[in-house]
C-alpha positions in Angstrom: 123.0 -180.3 -145.4 122.7 -178.7 -148.9 119.4 -179.0 -150.7 119.2 -179.8 -154.4 117.6 -177.1 -156.3 115.8 -179.2 -158.9 112.2 -180.1 -158.4 111.8 -183.4 -156.7 109.2 -185.7 -158.2 107.6 -187.9 -155.6 107.0 -191.4 -157.1 106.3 -194.2 -154.7 109.6 -194.9 -152.9 111.1 -191.4 -153.7 108.0 -189.8 -152.3 108.3 -191.8 -149.1 111.7 -190.7 -147.8 114.2 -189.3 -150.1 112.8 -185.8 -150.2 115.2 -184.5 -147.5 118.0 -182.6 -149.2 120.4 -179.8 -148.5 118.8 -176.3 -148.8 116.6 -174.6 -146.3 112.9 -175.4 -146.8 109.7 -173.8 -145.6 107.7 -176.0 -143.4 104.1 -174.9 -142.8 100.7 -176.5 -142.2 97.0 -175.9 -143.0 93.9 -177.8 -142.0 94.8 -180.7 -144.3 98.5 -181.5 -143.9 102.0 -180.5 -143.3 103.4 -178.6 -146.3 107.1 -178.6 -147.3 108.0 -175.8 -149.6 104.3 -175.3 -150.2 103.6 -179.0 -151.1 101.2 -180.9 -148.8 102.5 -184.3 -147.7 101.2 -187.5 -146.4 103.9 -188.6 -144.0 104.9 -191.8 -142.0 107.1 -191.6 -138.9 108.6 -193.9 -136.4 110.1 -193.5 -132.9 113.7 -194.5 -132.2 115.2 -193.3 -128.9 118.9 -192.7 -129.4 120.0 -193.7 -125.8 118.1 -197.0 -126.0 120.6 -198.3 -128.6 124.2 -197.5 -129.4 125.8 -195.1 -132.0 127.1 -198.2 -133.8 123.5 -199.5 -134.2 122.0 -196.2 -135.3 122.9 -196.3 -139.0 121.4 -199.8 -139.4 118.3 -198.9 -137.5 117.8 -195.7 -139.6 118.4 -197.6 -142.8 115.8 -200.3 -141.9 113.4 -197.5 -141.0 113.8 -195.9 -144.4 113.6 -199.3 -146.1 110.3 -199.8 -144.2 108.8 -196.7 -145.7 109.3 -194.1 -143.1 109.7 -190.4 -143.9 110.4 -189.2 -140.4 112.3 -190.5 -137.3 110.8 -189.2 -134.0 112.8 -189.0 -130.8 112.5 -187.6 -127.3 115.3 -185.6 -125.7 116.3 -187.1 -122.3 117.1 -184.3 -119.9 118.4 -186.5 -117.1 121.0 -188.0 -119.3 122.2 -184.7 -120.8 122.3 -182.8 -117.5 122.9 -185.2 -114.6 124.3 -182.4 -112.5 122.8 -178.9 -113.0 125.0 -177.0 -115.4 127.1 -180.0 -116.4 126.0 -181.3 -119.8 126.9 -184.6 -121.5 126.3 -185.3 -125.2 128.8 -188.2 -125.7 128.3 -191.8 -126.7 124.7 -192.9 -126.6 123.8 -189.3 -125.6 125.2 -187.8 -128.8 121.9 -186.3 -130.0 123.5 -184.2 -132.8 125.2 -187.2 -134.3 122.0 -189.2 -134.2 120.1 -186.4 -136.0 122.9 -186.0 -138.6 122.7 -189.7 -139.3 119.0 -189.4 -139.9 119.7 -186.5 -142.3 122.4 -188.5 -144.1 119.9 -191.2 -144.7 117.5 -188.7 -146.4 114.9 -188.7 -143.6 113.2 -186.0 -141.6 113.2 -185.8 -137.9 110.6 -184.8 -135.3 112.4 -183.6 -132.1 110.2 -184.0 -129.0 112.0 -181.8 -126.5 109.4 -182.1 -123.7 111.4 -181.8 -121.5 109.1 -184.2 -119.6 109.0 -187.3 -121.8 107.3 -190.1 -119.8 108.6 -192.8 -122.1 108.7 -195.4 -119.3 112.0 -193.7 -118.5 113.4 -193.1 -115.0 111.5 -190.1 -113.4 110.0 -189.3 -116.8 113.3 -188.0 -118.1 113.6 -185.3 -115.4 116.9 -185.0 -113.7 116.5 -185.9 -110.0 118.1 -182.7 -108.9 115.0 -180.8 -110.0 113.1 -182.6 -107.2 115.3 -180.9 -104.6 115.3 -177.3 -105.8 113.7 -174.9 -103.3 110.1 -174.0 -103.9 109.8 -176.0 -107.1 106.7 -177.6 -108.4 107.0 -179.6 -111.6 104.7 -179.2 -114.6 102.6 -176.3 -113.4 102.6 -172.5 -113.3 105.7 -172.4 -111.0 108.5 -169.9 -111.6 111.4 -172.0 -110.5 110.3 -174.9 -112.7 109.5 -172.7 -115.7 112.9 -171.1 -115.5 114.6 -174.6 -115.5 112.4 -175.9 -118.3 113.1 -172.8 -120.5 116.8 -173.0 -119.8 117.1 -176.6 -120.9 114.7 -176.2 -123.9 116.7 -173.2 -125.0 120.0 -175.2 -124.6 118.7 -177.9 -126.9 117.3 -175.4 -129.5 120.5 -173.5 -129.6 122.5 -176.7 -130.1 120.2 -177.6 -133.0 120.6 -174.1 -134.5 124.4 -174.1 -134.1 124.5 -177.4 -136.1 122.0 -176.1 -138.8 119.6 -179.0 -138.0 116.3 -177.2 -138.4 114.7 -177.5 -141.8 114.6 -173.7 -142.0 118.4 -174.0 -142.0 118.6 -176.9 -144.4 118.5 -179.6 -141.7 116.1 -182.6 -141.2 114.0 -181.3 -138.2 110.6 -180.5 -139.5 108.6 -180.7 -136.3 109.3 -180.1 -132.6 107.3 -180.9 -129.5 106.9 -179.0 -126.2 105.5 -180.7 -123.1 104.0 -184.2 -123.4 100.6 -185.6 -122.7 99.8 -182.9 -120.2 96.1 -182.9 -121.2 95.8 -186.4 -119.6 96.6 -185.0 -116.2 95.8 -181.3 -116.6 92.7 -181.2 -114.5 94.7 -182.4 -111.4 96.8 -179.3 -111.5 93.8 -177.0 -111.2 93.7 -173.3 -112.1 97.5 -173.2 -112.6 97.4 -175.7 -115.5 96.1 -173.6 -118.3 98.5 -170.7 -117.6 101.4 -173.1 -117.6 100.4 -174.6 -121.0 99.9 -171.1 -122.5 103.3 -170.1 -121.2 105.0 -173.3 -122.6 103.5 -172.6 -126.0 104.6 -168.9 -125.9 108.1 -169.9 -124.7 108.6 -172.5 -127.4 107.3 -170.2 -130.2 109.6 -167.4 -129.0 112.6 -169.6 -129.8 112.0 -169.1 -133.6 113.0 -172.5 -134.8 111.3 -172.0 -138.2 109.2 -175.2 -138.1 105.9 -176.0 -136.4 105.5 -177.0 -132.8 103.2 -179.7 -131.6 101.6 -180.6 -128.2 100.4 -184.2 -127.9 97.2 -185.0 -126.0 96.6 -181.3 -125.4 93.1 -180.5 -126.5 93.4 -176.8 -125.4 96.8 -176.3 -127.1 96.9 -172.6 -128.0 97.7 -171.4 -131.5 100.0 -172.0 -133.3 100.6 -175.3 -131.5 99.3 -178.3 -133.4 97.5 -180.6 -130.9 98.0 -184.3 -131.7 96.7 -187.7 -130.7 98.4 -190.6 -128.8 96.8 -194.0 -128.5 96.1 -197.5 -129.9 93.6 -195.9 -132.3 93.3 -192.2 -133.4 91.0 -192.4 -136.4 88.2 -190.5 -134.5 90.5 -187.7 -133.3 89.8 -184.2 -134.4 92.2 -181.2 -134.0 91.0 -178.2 -131.9 90.9 -176.0 -135.0 90.0 -176.6 -138.6 93.2 -174.7 -139.5 95.3 -177.6 -138.0 96.0 -181.0 -139.6 95.2 -184.3 -138.1 98.5 -185.8 -136.7 99.1 -189.0 -134.6 102.3 -188.7 -132.6 102.1 -192.1 -130.9 100.5 -195.1 -132.5 101.4 -197.7 -129.8 102.8 -200.6 -131.9 102.8 -202.8 -128.8 103.3 -202.1 -125.1 106.0 -202.1 -122.5 106.8 -205.0 -120.2 106.8 -204.8 -116.4 108.7 -207.2 -114.2 106.4 -210.0 -113.0 103.8 -209.2 -115.7 103.1 -211.0 -119.0 104.7 -209.6 -122.1 102.2 -207.7 -124.3 102.2 -207.9 -128.1 100.1 -206.5 -130.8 99.2 -208.3 -134.1 100.5 -206.8 -137.3 97.0 -206.9 -138.8 95.5 -204.7 -136.0 98.4 -202.2 -136.2 97.8 -202.0 -140.0 94.1 -201.6 -139.4 94.6 -198.7 -137.0 97.0 -197.0 -139.4 94.7 -197.4 -142.4 91.7 -196.2 -140.5 93.6 -193.0 -139.5 94.6 -192.2 -143.1 91.1 -193.1 -144.3 89.7 -190.5 -141.8 91.7 -187.6 -143.0 94.9 -188.2 -141.1 98.1 -187.1 -142.8 101.0 -187.8 -140.4 101.3 -190.9 -138.2 104.1 -192.0 -135.9 104.8 -195.5 -134.6 105.7 -195.5 -130.9 107.9 -197.5 -131.1 109.4 -198.4 -134.4 112.5 -199.6 -132.6 112.1 -199.8 -128.8 115.6 -200.8 -127.7 117.0 -201.4 -124.2 116.8 -199.6 -120.9 120.5 -199.8 -120.2 121.9 -199.2 -116.7 119.2 -197.7 -114.4 117.3 -195.8 -117.0 114.0 -197.8 -116.8 111.1 -196.1 -115.0 107.7 -197.3 -114.0 108.5 -198.4 -111.4 109.0 -202.0 -112.4 109.6 -201.4 -116.1 111.8 -204.2 -117.5 115.3 -203.7 -119.0 113.9 -204.7 -122.4 112.0 -201.9 -124.1 111.2 -204.1 -127.1 107.6 -202.9 -127.3 106.8 -205.5 -130.0 108.0 -202.8 -132.4 108.6 -203.5 -136.2 112.4 -203.5 -135.4 113.1 -205.6 -132.3 115.2 -204.8 -129.3 118.3 -206.3 -131.0 117.9 -204.4 -134.3 116.4 -207.3 -136.2 113.3 -207.0 -138.4 110.2 -208.3 -136.6 108.4 -210.1 -139.4 105.6 -210.0 -140.5 105.0 -206.7 -138.7 107.8 -204.8 -140.4 107.0 -206.1 -143.9 103.2 -205.8 -143.6 103.5 -202.2 -142.5 106.1 -201.5 -145.3 103.5 -202.6 -147.8 100.9 -200.4 -146.1 103.1 -197.4 -146.4 103.6 -198.0 -150.1 99.8 -198.3 -150.6 99.2 -195.1 -148.7 101.8 -193.3 -150.8 100.1 -194.3 -153.9 97.1 -192.4 -152.6 99.0 -189.3 -151.7 98.1 -187.1 -154.6 94.4 -187.6 -154.1 94.6 -187.4 -150.3 96.3 -184.0 -150.0 94.1 -182.4 -152.6 90.9 -182.6 -150.5 89.2 -184.1 -147.5 87.8 -187.6 -147.9 84.1 -188.2 -148.3 82.9 -191.1 -146.1 79.6 -193.0 -146.8 78.1 -196.1 -145.4 77.9 -199.3 -147.4 75.9 -201.1 -144.7 76.2 -202.0 -141.0 79.8 -201.6 -139.9 80.9 -200.9 -143.5 82.3 -197.6 -144.8 83.9 -196.3 -147.9 86.0 -193.1 -148.0 86.8 -191.5 -151.3 89.5 -188.9 -152.0 88.9 -187.1 -155.3 91.3 -184.5 -156.7 90.4 -181.9 -159.3 93.2 -183.4 -161.4 91.1 -186.6 -161.7 93.2 -188.7 -159.3 91.0 -190.8 -157.0 91.8 -193.0 -154.0 89.4 -195.1 -151.9 89.4 -196.9 -148.5 86.9 -199.7 -147.9 86.5 -200.6 -144.2 84.8 -203.5 -142.5 84.5 -202.6 -138.8 82.8 -205.8 -137.7 85.1 -207.9 -135.5 83.7 -211.2 -136.7 82.0 -211.3 -140.0 83.8 -211.3 -143.3 81.8 -209.7 -146.1 81.6 -208.7 -149.8 80.9 -205.1 -150.7 80.0 -203.5 -154.0 81.8 -200.2 -154.9 82.0 -198.4 -158.2 80.4 -201.3 -159.9 82.8 -203.9 -158.6 82.6 -206.6 -155.9 85.3 -206.7 -153.2 86.1 -209.3 -150.6 86.5 -207.5 -147.2 87.5 -209.5 -144.2 86.3 -208.6 -140.7 88.3 -205.8 -139.0 90.1 -204.8 -142.1 90.6 -201.9 -144.5 91.3 -202.3 -148.3 93.1 -199.6 -150.1 92.3 -198.7 -153.8 94.7 -196.0 -155.1 92.7 -195.6 -158.3 89.3 -196.3 -156.8 89.2 -199.5 -158.8 91.9 -201.9 -157.7 92.7 -203.2 -154.3 96.5 -203.1 -153.7 96.4 -203.8 -150.0 94.2 -205.2 -147.3 95.2 -204.9 -143.6 94.1 -208.5 -142.8 95.9 -210.1 -145.7 99.6 -210.5 -144.8 101.8 -210.9 -147.9 105.0 -210.4 -145.9 107.2 -213.2 -144.7 107.1 -214.3 -141.0 110.4 -214.8 -139.3 110.9 -216.9 -136.2 113.6 -215.4 -133.9 115.3 -217.5 -131.2 118.2 -217.3 -128.8 121.0 -219.7 -129.6 123.1 -220.8 -126.7 126.9 -220.4 -127.1 129.2 -223.0 -125.8 130.7 -222.2 -122.4 134.1 -223.2 -123.6 135.9 -222.7 -126.9 135.0 -225.4 -129.4 137.3 -226.7 -132.0 136.4 -223.9 -134.4 136.8 -221.2 -131.8 133.2 -220.1 -132.1 132.2 -220.4 -128.4 132.0 -217.8 -125.7 134.8 -218.7 -123.4 134.1 -218.0 -119.7 136.9 -218.0 -117.2 136.4 -219.1 -113.6 134.3 -216.9 -111.3 135.6 -214.6 -108.5 133.4 -212.9 -106.0 133.0 -210.3 -103.3 130.6 -210.6 -100.4 128.7 -207.4 -99.9 128.6 -206.5 -96.1 125.2 -206.7 -94.5 124.2 -203.4 -93.0 126.3 -200.3 -92.4 129.9 -200.4 -93.8 130.5 -196.9 -95.0 132.0 -193.9 -93.1 129.4 -191.8 -94.9 126.6 -193.4 -92.9 124.5 -191.1 -90.7 122.0 -191.4 -87.8 118.6 -189.8 -87.7 115.5 -190.4 -85.7 112.6 -191.9 -87.5 112.2 -193.4 -91.0 113.3 -191.5 -94.0 111.8 -191.5 -97.5 114.2 -193.1 -99.9 114.3 -190.9 -103.0 114.8 -187.7 -100.9 117.6 -189.5 -99.1 119.5 -191.2 -102.0 118.8 -188.6 -104.7 118.6 -191.7 -106.8 122.3 -192.1 -106.8 121.7 -195.8 -106.1 118.9 -198.3 -106.0 119.8 -199.2 -102.5 119.3 -197.7 -99.0 120.2 -199.4 -95.7 118.0 -198.8 -92.6 119.9 -200.2 -89.6 119.0 -200.5 -86.0 120.8 -202.0 -83.0 118.9 -203.3 -80.0 120.6 -204.3 -76.7 118.5 -206.9 -74.8 118.9 -208.4 -71.3 117.7 -211.7 -70.2 114.6 -210.2 -68.7 113.5 -208.2 -71.7 109.8 -208.9 -72.6 111.0 -209.7 -76.2 112.9 -212.7 -74.8 110.2 -214.1 -72.5 109.0 -217.6 -72.9 105.9 -217.8 -75.1 106.8 -214.8 -77.2 106.7 -215.5 -81.0 108.2 -212.3 -82.3 107.4 -211.1 -85.7 108.9 -208.0 -87.4 106.3 -206.1 -89.3 107.5 -203.7 -92.0 105.5 -201.4 -94.3 107.3 -199.8 -97.2 106.4 -197.6 -100.2 108.5 -200.0 -102.2 109.8 -201.3 -104.3 111.7 -204.3 -103.0 112.7 -205.1 -99.4 115.1 -207.4 -97.7 115.1 -207.9 -93.9 118.3 -209.2 -92.2 118.3 -210.1 -88.5 121.7 -210.4 -86.9 123.3 -210.6 -90.4 121.1 -213.3 -91.8 118.4 -212.8 -94.4 115.1 -213.4 -92.6 112.6 -212.4 -95.2 111.9 -210.3 -98.3 109.0 -208.8 -100.3 108.4 -207.1 -103.5 105.8 -204.8 -105.0 104.6 -204.8 -108.6 103.7 -202.4 -111.4 100.1 -202.3 -110.1 101.1 -201.7 -106.5 104.6 -200.8 -105.6 104.0 -201.0 -101.8 105.6 -203.8 -99.8 104.3 -205.2 -96.5 106.0 -208.1 -94.8 106.1 -209.9 -91.5 109.2 -211.8 -90.7 109.7 -214.3 -87.8 112.5 -213.0 -85.5 114.8 -214.9 -83.3 116.3 -212.4 -80.8 119.1 -213.1 -78.4 120.4 -211.6 -75.2 122.9 -208.9 -75.9 123.2 -206.8 -79.1 120.8 -207.5 -81.9 120.8 -205.9 -85.3 117.9 -205.2 -87.7 119.2 -204.3 -91.2 116.6 -203.5 -93.8 117.7 -203.0 -97.4 115.2 -201.0 -99.4 115.6 -201.2 -103.2 114.0 -199.1 -106.0 113.3 -200.6 -109.4 113.1 -197.4 -111.4 111.3 -194.2 -110.4 107.7 -193.3 -111.4 107.4 -191.7 -114.8 103.7 -190.9 -115.4 100.7 -189.4 -113.8 99.7 -186.2 -112.0 102.4 -185.3 -109.5 104.3 -188.4 -110.3 107.4 -186.6 -109.1 106.1 -186.6 -105.6 105.7 -190.4 -105.3 107.9 -191.8 -102.6 109.8 -195.0 -102.0 111.4 -196.8 -99.1 110.4 -197.7 -95.6 108.0 -195.1 -94.2 106.6 -197.5 -91.6 105.4 -198.6 -89.3 108.2 -200.9 -88.3 107.0 -203.0 -85.4 107.8 -206.0 -83.3 104.7 -208.0 -82.7 103.8 -211.3 -81.0 104.9 -210.5 -77.4 103.5 -212.9 -74.8 101.6 -210.0 -73.2 100.0 -209.1 -76.5 101.8 -205.7 -76.9 103.6 -204.3 -79.9 106.9 -202.5 -79.9 107.0 -199.7 -82.5 110.6 -199.1 -83.8 109.6 -196.4 -86.3 110.8 -193.5 -84.2 114.1 -195.0 -83.0 117.5 -193.7 -84.0 118.1 -195.4 -87.3 121.5 -195.5 -89.1 121.4 -194.9 -92.9 123.7 -195.8 -95.7 123.1 -194.7 -99.3 124.2 -197.4 -101.7 126.3 -200.5 -101.3 129.9 -201.0 -100.3 130.6 -202.6 -103.7 129.2 -199.5 -105.5 131.5 -197.3 -103.4 134.4 -199.5 -104.4 133.3 -199.3 -108.1 133.3 -203.1 -108.4 131.3 -202.8 -111.6 134.5 -201.9 -113.5 135.9 -205.3 -112.6 139.3 -203.8 -111.7 139.3 -204.0 -107.9 141.9 -206.1 -106.1 139.3 -207.2 -103.6 137.9 -210.1 -105.7 138.2 -213.5 -104.1 139.0 -216.8 -105.9 138.9 -219.2 -103.0 138.0 -221.3 -101.0 134.7 -222.0 -102.7 132.5 -220.0 -105.0 129.4 -219.0 -103.0 126.1 -219.9 -104.7 122.5 -218.9 -103.8 123.9 -216.4 -101.3 122.3 -213.0 -101.1 124.3 -209.8 -101.7 127.1 -211.2 -103.6 129.2 -209.7 -106.4 130.5 -212.0 -109.1 133.1 -211.4 -111.8 134.3 -213.4 -114.8 136.1 -212.8 -118.0 134.9 -214.1 -121.4 135.5 -213.9 -125.1 132.8 -212.6 -127.3 130.7 -215.1 -129.4 131.9 -215.2 -133.0 130.0 -213.7 -135.9 127.8 -210.6 -136.2 124.6 -211.8 -134.6 123.3 -209.8 -131.7 124.5 -211.0 -128.3 122.6 -211.4 -125.0 123.2 -213.0 -121.6 120.7 -215.6 -120.4 120.3 -215.2 -116.7 119.0 -218.6 -115.9 119.9 -219.5 -112.4 120.1 -216.0 -111.1 117.7 -214.1 -108.9 117.7 -210.3 -109.1 120.4 -207.8 -109.6 122.5 -205.6 -112.0 125.0 -206.6 -114.7 127.9 -204.8 -116.3 130.0 -205.7 -119.4 133.4 -204.0 -119.6 132.0 -201.4 -117.2 128.9 -200.7 -119.2 125.6 -201.2 -117.4 123.4 -203.7 -119.4 120.6 -203.1 -116.9 118.7 -204.9 -114.2 118.0 -208.6 -114.4 115.3 -210.5 -112.5 114.6 -214.0 -113.9 113.2 -215.1 -110.5 110.2 -212.8 -111.0 108.0 -215.3 -112.8 104.7 -214.4 -114.4 101.6 -216.0 -112.9 101.2 -219.3 -114.9 97.4 -218.8 -114.6 97.5 -215.5 -116.4 95.7 -214.6 -119.6 98.3 -215.8 -122.2 95.8 -217.2 -124.7 95.7 -217.3 -128.4 95.1 -213.7 -129.6 92.7 -212.8 -132.4 93.7 -209.5 -134.2 90.0 -208.8 -134.8 88.4 -206.4 -132.4 89.6 -203.4 -130.3 93.1 -203.9 -128.9 94.4 -202.8 -125.5 97.6 -203.7 -123.6 95.9 -206.6 -121.8 94.5 -208.4 -124.9 97.5 -210.2 -126.3 99.9 -211.6 -123.7 102.8 -214.0 -123.5 105.3 -215.6 -121.1 102.8 -216.8 -118.5 104.7 -219.2 -116.1 108.0 -217.8 -117.3 110.1 -214.8 -116.4 109.0 -211.5 -117.8 112.6 -211.2 -119.2 115.4 -213.7 -119.1 117.9 -212.3 -121.5 119.7 -209.0 -121.4 121.0 -207.4 -124.6 124.8 -206.9 -124.8 125.6 -204.5 -127.7 128.3 -205.9 -130.0 130.1 -202.5 -129.9 130.6 -203.0 -126.1 132.5 -206.2 -126.7 136.3 -206.4 -127.4 138.4 -208.9 -129.2 140.1 -211.0 -126.5 139.2 -210.7 -122.9 135.9 -209.0 -121.7 134.8 -208.5 -118.2 131.3 -209.4 -116.8 130.3 -208.3 -113.3 127.1 -209.2 -111.6 125.5 -207.9 -108.4 123.2 -210.6 -107.1 120.7 -209.5 -104.5 118.6 -212.6 -103.8 121.0 -215.4 -104.4 121.8 -217.3 -107.6 124.3 -219.6 -109.3 126.4 -217.7 -111.8 127.8 -220.8 -113.4 124.3 -221.4 -114.9 124.2 -218.2 -117.0 125.1 -218.4 -120.7 125.8 -216.2 -123.6 123.3 -216.4 -126.5 123.0 -214.9 -129.9 119.7 -213.7 -131.4 119.1 -215.6 -134.7 116.4 -215.7 -137.4 116.8 -219.0 -139.2 113.2 -219.9 -140.0 111.0 -218.0 -142.4 107.4 -218.6 -143.3 104.7 -217.3 -145.5 101.1 -218.0 -146.2 99.2 -216.4 -149.1 95.7 -217.1 -150.3 94.3 -217.0 -153.8 92.2 -214.1 -152.7 95.2 -211.9 -151.7 96.3 -208.9 -153.8 99.7 -209.2 -155.4 102.6 -208.2 -153.1 103.3 -204.5 -153.0 106.9 -205.2 -154.0 105.6 -206.5 -157.4 103.6 -203.4 -158.2 105.4 -200.8 -160.4 105.5 -197.1 -159.4 102.5 -196.8 -161.7 100.1 -199.1 -160.0 98.0 -199.5 -163.2 100.9 -201.6 -164.5 100.6 -204.5 -162.1 101.1 -208.2 -161.5 97.6 -209.6 -161.5 98.2 -212.9 -159.6 98.8 -213.3 -155.9 102.3 -214.4 -155.2 104.1 -215.9 -152.2 107.5 -214.4 -151.4 110.2 -216.0 -149.3 113.5 -214.3 -148.3 116.2 -215.2 -145.9 117.0 -212.7 -143.2 120.6 -212.2 -144.3 121.8 -211.8 -147.9 124.5 -214.3 -147.1 122.0 -217.0 -146.4 120.1 -219.3 -148.8 117.0 -221.5 -148.3 118.3 -224.9 -147.3 115.4 -226.9 -146.1 111.6 -226.9 -146.1 109.8 -227.9 -142.9 106.3 -227.5 -144.4 104.7 -226.9 -147.8 101.0 -227.2 -148.5 98.6 -225.7 -151.0 95.0 -226.2 -150.1 93.5 -225.5 -146.7 96.5 -225.7 -144.2 95.9 -224.9 -140.6 98.0 -223.1 -137.9 100.7 -220.6 -138.3 104.5 -220.2 -138.6 106.2 -222.9 -136.5 102.9 -224.8 -136.2 101.5 -225.4 -139.7 99.5 -228.6 -140.2 98.0 -230.1 -143.4 94.2 -229.8 -144.0 92.1 -232.3 -145.9 92.7 -230.4 -149.1 96.3 -230.7 -150.2 98.0 -230.4 -153.6 100.6 -233.1 -154.4 102.4 -230.8 -156.8 103.1 -227.9 -154.4 106.2 -229.1 -152.6 107.9 -229.9 -156.0 107.1 -226.5 -157.4 108.3 -224.6 -154.3 111.4 -226.7 -154.0 112.4 -225.9 -157.6 111.7 -222.2 -157.3 113.4 -221.6 -153.9 115.9 -224.2 -152.8 119.5 -222.8 -152.6 118.3 -219.2 -153.3 118.3 -216.2 -150.9 114.8 -215.3 -152.0 112.2 -216.6 -154.3 108.6 -216.1 -155.5 105.8 -218.5 -156.3 102.5 -217.7 -158.0 99.6 -218.8 -155.9 97.4 -220.2 -158.6 95.9 -223.6 -159.4 97.7 -223.5 -162.8 101.0 -223.3 -161.0 100.3 -225.5 -157.9 97.5 -227.8 -159.0 93.8 -227.8 -157.9 93.4 -230.3 -155.1 89.8 -229.3 -154.3 87.4 -227.2 -156.2 85.0 -224.5 -154.9 87.1 -223.3 -152.0 89.7 -220.5 -151.8 93.0 -222.2 -151.3 96.2 -221.0 -149.6 99.9 -221.8 -150.0 101.8 -222.1 -146.7 105.5 -222.6 -146.6 108.0 -222.9 -143.7 111.7 -223.0 -144.6 115.1 -222.8 -143.0 118.0 -220.6 -144.1 121.7 -221.3 -143.6 
């Protein structure tokens, strides 16, 4: 990049993102903020992980991030993807890190490169390549020479690549921060006396690479200078750096939470996210990053956990499919604008906080130039209140922050959402071409029956039960444990009165037990406890009997002290119980035959090109261990595409050879879980706001448009449990309904404030906008001015209701892509005096 030489004036939007240019800049910090060419900045950042989307999606995701008010894109670097085999690197396709960073630069944004190289991220094995696990004498994330040598080698590789492409800000590139290690402080005590030397070494090693921009260590209270220690969490307003010479940074504001198979889906209200952000900037924070801003998809076998779902949506402002999640995206965009209006005062000095009463605070930033900014906070989680400040009275809802960029006028309150709300839904595509050719045409299905037990010449025999990860090196989810038993008529296992049960204990994650080729039982762990213990009734016969146990991993552990040592698979005991004489037969030490992976994997059936697919006599349904194949034409249009796996059990799916991840719709969330109405007020954690009780944790898998071709596409499924592939369907992700609700007490929308906030629109205004510029507002499902109840998709009229409102809204909005309506009694009528009224509108776009 080449930097313009003229002075850049930071006014509102320009100050937010467009300051990246083409000449080298000097990035430094002091106890207040990051400084770029000597100018302190208040910065807003968001995480987008490049391999969780596609290169074709990157430009739009980056644009939406910039439009949302971000200055910085933050990403991890995923070691396992880039070096799957030691010394063999891959930076192609979704792994093209340099391309991603250059696109960020082209959009005029900065980048924070979190090298790690341990990343956690709910990613398989925390982002470590599995071959690290097998290196002689290695111990990960501690003062261990083999590990440090590998960590330094990879870190240097990435840094050199960045330098070769002139991507550091000191070279004119967008990278203004970099991170070494990741949340080590959370587990440091478990590593004992070797932990601190390791952290000191990591800091020294990173600093020695001379990248010309600051390094950070997140969740690392003892980070040595010059590392900036930073905070991760749902709230970080009370965080304090370990030196008054370091600024207050928040590297992970958790905008939601990840989903685990079998568990409810967490979400986090926009009002609470905004409250957390505002409180951080109120309390002297100057750089905050949303984790995630776009979560994306765990394609293939990249999800960790174990039991992390394929969707990594994270309830982020941009959803898994690349669509804006409204009102979260818009409400936070408004917040960023409000924060930027305070930047001049904020960077000039630390804020001065005083109490205005119980649970009430005001923080004032006062610059010598005369600029002044204030934050009013109501920390009570129930009581709305009115506060007096600077001679004026201000309405302050519970659990909210108001922002006054001039210490006089409220431009934003975290609890008052001016942004539109969009209702997203999956729209089923026709299974056959309709008259207009818009359907997703599926051909008939073919299949391949996966052999039960040992089918590969690469199988091997060893005494005892083997740990799975050490055996498979994670080349497959699957490991067969097979045992043959020859029984004569007089064997105690066949005597009358014996009710034989096969008992199996496994470290997880999923287990299928086949007796003489038939599925006799199965079990699964969970995110809370991955272990599996099952007892299966067994019908043995004279002669040869086979016990074939299929152990299945669902992503490798990614977090915790010594997470890399967590095992999987059947470690025993494996026992036959229920003999008539009361004894137990322990099979654990027998000669077991092992096979890594499935026959279909060896045959590369996922490509769809094998000649082994069968078309007759009859398509097997609800049959375990069956591969299915069909061809289809892509749904018309540009809407994001997914497959709805209704009717299937558990397995993997590929489209045109690309792994779209695991599916598991049979893993249904407990209907008696805690999926209740969620109030944004009060402290949030990942168990507070939950959805999908009584439903699958995930039913649809994202299929990126760029993976689809015109004409014939190939879909391959590997079904483990048994399902009916004729029930699956292609769906598109659509946003056709938009809503908004604005009160007379709300500040005007931030979009209607000029860059000089003293020149402003006085009146609260409701804005409506269709999700696509090609759409117009075509129908109103609900309009009410008064005291309407409920929310988007469920509005109802209250007792107070204006007769004029629908006519005014219809005239202002019908047939238009966007519109605005002043929320005043002069405009909408006054149906009832002495109450604060709201305008609520729900509309369809087409």
